[in-house]
C-alpha positions in Angstrom: -16.8 -44.5 -11.5 -17.0 -43.3 -15.5 -20.2 -42.9 -17.3 -21.1 -43.6 -20.5 -24.1 -43.1 -23.3 -26.5 -46.0 -24.4 -29.0 -45.4 -27.4 -32.1 -48.3 -26.6 -34.3 -49.5 -28.8 -37.2 -51.3 -28.3 -41.6 -51.1 -28.2 -42.8 -48.2 -25.6 -46.3 -49.1 -24.6 -47.6 -45.8 -23.5 -47.6 -44.3 -27.3 -48.0 -48.0 -28.5 -44.7 -47.4 -30.4 -41.6 -47.9 -31.3 -38.6 -46.2 -29.6 -35.6 -45.1 -29.0 -34.8 -43.7 -26.1 -31.1 -42.3 -25.0 -29.7 -43.3 -21.7 -26.6 -42.3 -19.3 -24.9 -44.8 -16.8 -22.9 -44.7 -14.0 -20.4 -48.1 -14.2 -18.7 -49.2 -11.8 -14.7 -50.3 -11.2 -16.6 -54.4 -10.7 -18.2 -54.1 -14.3 -22.0 -52.9 -12.4 -23.5 -50.2 -13.8 -26.6 -48.0 -12.5 -29.1 -46.2 -15.0 -29.0 -42.3 -14.0 -30.6 -40.6 -16.3 -33.1 -41.2 -19.7 -35.0 -39.0 -22.5 -38.5 -40.5 -21.7 -41.2 -40.6 -19.0 -40.1 -43.6 -17.5 -40.3 -43.7 -13.4 -43.6 -41.2 -13.8 -45.2 -43.6 -16.6 -47.6 -46.1 -15.5 -45.7 -49.1 -17.7 -42.6 -48.2 -15.6 -42.9 -51.4 -13.6 -43.0 -54.1 -16.3 -41.1 -51.5 -19.3 -39.3 -53.8 -21.2 -37.6 -51.4 -22.7 -36.1 -49.7 -19.5 -36.0 -52.3 -16.8 -33.4 -54.7 -18.9 -31.1 -51.9 -18.4 -31.9 -51.1 -14.7 -30.5 -53.2 -13.2 -27.9 -54.3 -15.6 
């Protein structure tokens, strides 16, 4: 397993603006990855369930 870092850009409903979010992923030998760290309130934010910015990356 290794870790990667990425910047994701997209629209944040909570702030009503475009955001760039710094994310860290664990990457497994089979190519799957897991989102382990981010620099926004994803998970605590009231829009987490339908966050277009983060949900595309959370389970990729």
